C-alpha positions as protocol buffer text, in pm:
chain_id: "A"
residue {
  index: 1
  type: UNK
  ca { x: -329 y: -464 z: -639 }
}
residue {
  index: 2
  type: UNK
  ca { x: -297 y: -812 z: -491 }
}
residue {
  index: 3
  type: UNK
  ca { x: 11 y: -706 z: -301 }
}
residue {
  index: 4
  type: UNK
  ca { x: -191 y: -461 z: -93 }
}
residue {
  index: 5
  type: UNK
  ca { x: -399 y: -748 z: 36 }
}
residue {
  index: 6
  type: UNK
  ca { x: -97 y: -971 z: 94 }
}
residue {
  index: 7
  type: UNK
  ca { x: 89 y: -701 z: 286 }
}
residue {
  index: 8
  type: UNK
  ca { x: -219 y: -621 z: 495 }
}
residue {
  index: 9
  type: UNK
  ca { x: -278 y: -985 z: 581 }
}
residue {
  index: 10
  type: UNK
  ca { x: 91 y: -1035 z: 666 }
}
residue {
  index: 11
  type: UNK
  ca { x: 44 y: -771 z: 938 }
}
residue {
  index: 12
  type: UNK
  ca { x: -286 y: -924 z: 1054 }
}
residue {
  index: 13
  type: UNK
  ca { x: -475 y: -605 z: 976 }
}
residue {
  index: 14
  type: UNK
  ca { x: -830 y: -566 z: 850 }
}
residue {
  index: 15
  type: UNK
  ca { x: -941 y: -349 z: 563 }
}
residue {
  index: 16
  type: UNK
  ca { x: -1111 y: -131 z: 823 }
}
residue {
  index: 17
  type: UNK
  ca { x: -778 y: -86 z: 1007 }
}
residue {
  index: 18
  type: UNK
  ca { x: -611 y: 42 z: 690 }
}
residue {
  index: 19
  type: UNK
  ca { x: -910 y: 255 z: 593 }
}
residue {
  index: 20
  type: UNK
  ca { x: -898 y: 433 z: 930 }
}
residue {
  index: 21
  type: UNK
  ca { x: -524 y: 492 z: 895 }
}
residue {
  index: 22
  type: UNK
  ca { x: -570 y: 634 z: 544 }
}
residue {
  index: 23
  type: UNK
  ca { x: -881 y: 836 z: 625 }
}
residue {
  index: 24
  type: UNK
  ca { x: -1113 y: 660 z: 384 }
}
residue {
  index: 25
  type: UNK
  ca { x: -1401 y: 416 z: 412 }
}
residue {
  index: 26
  type: UNK
  ca { x: -1358 y: 39 z: 425 }
}
residue {
  index: 27
  type: UNK
  ca { x: -1548 y: 19 z: 96 }
}
residue {
  index: 28
  type: UNK
  ca { x: -1302 y: 255 z: -73 }
}
residue {
  index: 29
  type: UNK
  ca { x: -1006 y: 62 z: 61 }
}
residue {
  index: 30
  type: UNK
  ca { x: -1162 y: -266 z: -56 }
}
residue {
  index: 31
  type: UNK
  ca { x: -1193 y: -116 z: -404 }
}
residue {
  index: 32
  type: UNK
  ca { x: -823 y: -26 z: -396 }
}
residue {
  index: 33
  type: UNK
  ca { x: -733 y: -387 z: -316 }
}
residue {
  index: 34
  type: UNK
  ca { x: -954 y: -530 z: -588 }
}
residue {
  index: 35
  type: UNK
  ca { x: -845 y: -276 z: -848 }
}
residue {
  index: 36
  type: UNK
  ca { x: -1197 y: -139 z: -893 }
}
residue {
  index: 37
  type: UNK
  ca { x: -1069 y: 208 z: -801 }
}
residue {
  index: 38
  type: UNK
  ca { x: -731 y: 360 z: -879 }
}
residue {
  index: 39
  type: UNK
  ca { x: -528 y: 436 z: -569 }
}
residue {
  index: 40
  type: UNK
  ca { x: -436 y: 806 z: -546 }
}
residue {
  index: 41
  type: UNK
  ca { x: -64 y: 884 z: -542 }
}
residue {
  index: 42
  type: UNK
  ca { x: -69 y: 1022 z: -188 }
}
residue {
  index: 43
  type: UNK
  ca { x: -231 y: 701 z: -63 }
}
residue {
  index: 44
  type: UNK
  ca { x: 22 y: 487 z: -252 }
}
residue {
  index: 45
  type: UNK
  ca { x: 305 y: 680 z: -87 }
}
residue {
  index: 46
  type: UNK
  ca { x: 149 y: 634 z: 257 }
}
residue {
  index: 47
  type: UNK
  ca { x: 109 y: 260 z: 198 }
}
residue {
  index: 48
  type: UNK
  ca { x: 465 y: 219 z: 70 }
}
residue {
  index: 49
  type: UNK
  ca { x: 596 y: 405 z: 377 }
}
residue {
  index: 50
  type: UNK
  ca { x: 371 y: 211 z: 614 }
}
residue {
  index: 51
  type: UNK
  ca { x: 478 y: -126 z: 476 }
}
residue {
  index: 52
  type: UNK
  ca { x: 839 y: -11 z: 418 }
}
residue {
  index: 53
  type: UNK
  ca { x: 835 y: -121 z: 54 }
}
residue {
  index: 54
  type: UNK
  ca { x: 897 y: 51 z: -278 }
}
residue {
  index: 55
  type: UNK
  ca { x: 621 y: 161 z: -511 }
}
residue {
  index: 56
  type: UNK
  ca { x: 771 y: -78 z: -767 }
}
residue {
  index: 57
  type: UNK
  ca { x: 701 y: -360 z: -522 }
}
residue {
  index: 58
  type: UNK
  ca { x: 339 y: -246 z: -475 }
}
residue {
  index: 59
  type: UNK
  ca { x: 295 y: -241 z: -854 }
}
residue {
  index: 60
  type: UNK
  ca { x: 457 y: -587 z: -887 }
}
residue {
  index: 61
  type: UNK
  ca { x: 738 y: -445 z: -1101 }
}
residue {
  index: 62
  type: UNK
  ca { x: 989 y: -612 z: -870 }
}
residue {
  index: 63
  type: UNK
  ca { x: 988 y: -878 z: -602 }
}
residue {
  index: 64
  type: UNK
  ca { x: 1235 y: -682 z: -389 }
}
residue {
  index: 65
  type: UNK
  ca { x: 1047 y: -532 z: -96 }
}
residue {
  index: 66
  type: UNK
  ca { x: 1322 y: -301 z: 29 }
}
residue {
  index: 67
  type: UNK
  ca { x: 1247 y: 61 z: -62 }
}
residue {
  index: 68
  type: UNK
  ca { x: 1498 y: 276 z: -244 }
}
residue {
  index: 69
  type: UNK
  ca { x: 1706 y: 530 z: -57 }
}
residue {
  index: 70
  type: UNK
  ca { x: 1541 y: 867 z: -38 }
}
residue {
  index: 71
  type: UNK
  ca { x: 1720 y: 1163 z: -187 }
}
residue {
  index: 72
  type: UNK
  ca { x: 1749 y: 1317 z: 159 }
}
residue {
  index: 73
  type: UNK
  ca { x: 1927 y: 995 z: 278 }
}
residue {
  index: 74
  type: UNK
  ca { x: 2197 y: 1019 z: 11 }
}
């Protein structure tokens, strides 16, 4: 999940900053970034919303950061 680290660093945030926002420990968040622990779906959604990117971008399936329109926005 290299993109998690890149996005965090682009905003000049620490792992501890993100861990507090997500309600987990810094160690857990570090494991998300390194891929040692799978990121739960609810956390992935929070991160995508926080960074204003699509889940496809987080998973490196696309290089387009812009998130898709939500169904409620259509």
